[in-house]
N, C-alpha and C positions, 0 to 999 in steps of 0.2 A: 504494500500500500504506500502511496505517496501523498503527502500533505504539504501545502505551501502556507507559510505564515509570514507576517511582518513582525519584526522585533524592533521595538523602540527603546533604546538604552538610555537611561538617565546619565547625566554627566559623570557621576561617581562610578559608573560601571563600564564606561567606554573602553578602558584599557584592560578589562578582564577578559580572559580567553574562554568565555562561556560556550561558544560553539564547539571549540576543541573539547571541552569537558563533556559536553553532551555526547559527542561521538565516542569518547572514551568510556563513559559511565553506562551508556545504554546501547542496545543493539539497533542503532539507526545509522544510516548514511546521511551526511549533511552535504548540501549543495547550495552554496551562496549564489543566488540568481541575480541579485543587485544589491549594492550597498553604498551608503553615503555616511562617512564617519568624519567627525571633527573633534576638537577638544571638548566641546560642550554637549554633543548629542551623537547618537549612532542610530541609523535606520538601516535595517537589513531585511531583504526579501530572502527567506530561507526555505529550501525544500527539504523535507525529512522523508526518508524512505526506510520502511521497516514494518514490523508487525504493529497493528493498531495500539496494543497495550504499551509497547515500547515508545511509540510516538507520543502517546498521552503522558508517559513518565517524563519524556524529554521536555514537553511543553510545560508540565508542572514544575520542572526544575527551573526553567527560565522565569516563570512567575514567582516561584519562591525566592529567587535571587533578586527580584525587583524589576524585571524587564516587563514592559507592556507587550502582550502578545495579541495579535489580531489575525483572524483568518484572511487569506487572500481568496476572493470570491471568483476565481477562474477555474475552469476545468484544466486538468493536467493534460498537456500535449506530449504524447509519447514520441 
């Protein structure tokens, strides 16, 4: 299963390697589709590929760390 989400990082988390950590901690593949990062904000369009339970755990990890997570309302193009 693939799911695309937007990650909106607050200033204090911009330099944290959270996408790396998600790939290490959970059985998901991460694919950065688009990103805009500055010293004050980080916006990332991220594709997660894996079992639905693992994707949910990864999303919960981002939320628990303080990242705002929004679904991307597009169908996945294979």
